[in-house]
N, C-alpha and C positions, 0 to 999 in steps of 0.2 A: 606601302611603307609598313603596314601591319594593322593589327586590331586596335580599335579605339572605342571608348564609350563616351556618350554625351554627359554633360553635367546633369544632375538629377531633375531638371525642370523641363523635360520634353515629354510629349505624347506621340505615339506612333499609331497611325491609322492605315487601313487598306482602302484605296480608292476603288469605288465601284465602277471601274471602266471595263471595256471589252477584255483587255488583258490587265488584271489587277496590278496596281503599283503601290509602293509604300508612300506614305505622307508623314513627314516629320514636322511637328509643330511645337514651337516654344510655348510654354505655359508658365503661369506664376504659382500654380498650386496643383497638387494631386498628380504630378508627373512622375517620371521615372528616368533612370539612366539607360539609354538605348545603345546597344552594341552595334558597331559597324566596322568599316574598313577605311583606313586613311591611304589615299593614293597620291602620288606625285605626278602631275601632268605638265607638259610643256605648255606655254601660252597658246601655241597653235592648236594643240590637241584639246585644250580647255575650250577654245573658241569653236572647234568642230563639235564638241560635246554640247555646248550651249545651242548651237544652230539646230542640232538634231533633237533637242529636248522637247518632248510633246507637252502641250498644255494639259493640265494646269501646273506641271512640274516647272521648277525654276532653280537657279543657284542662288545661294545667299549665305550669310554668316551662320555658323554653327559653333557652339561652345563645347569642346570636349571637357572631360572632367579634370583635366590638368590646368585649366585656366586660360588656355590659348583661344583664339578665334580662327577658324578655318573656313574655307569655302565648302559648302555641302549642299545636298539636295533638300529642297523645300517645295512648297506649293504656294500658288498665288493666294491672296487673302480670301477670295470667294470659295476656295477649295474646302474650308472647314464645314461648309453647308452639307457635305455628303461624305460618306465613308463610315467605316466601322472602327471603333477604338480597339487596338490590339496591343496597347502598351504592356499589358500583363505578360506577353510573350518575350519581351525584352529585346527582340530583334526581328527583322524581316525573315531571315532564314529559319528561325525558330517557329515563326507563324506558318511558313510554307511547309514545314516538316509535319505539321499536325494533320 
């Protein structure tokens, strides 16, 4: 559906997995507005995406900077125990471009 940014209270991490993955985490302070993409999926396609989603990835509520709540990628609560904070890059593609 197009580009979107989170509200300014998120942090972005890279998960130290065999194939690095992004980890978006809501925070109460020192966060940033992270750029991403908004997609429209049918319920069946959303279900398939969820089934194929590798741990520790999960789907949950994300707040774009326009006040809505949408379903987005996140990580299980134990995921913050590892990874590198890459919030300063502002998006996963920006980080990968470095």
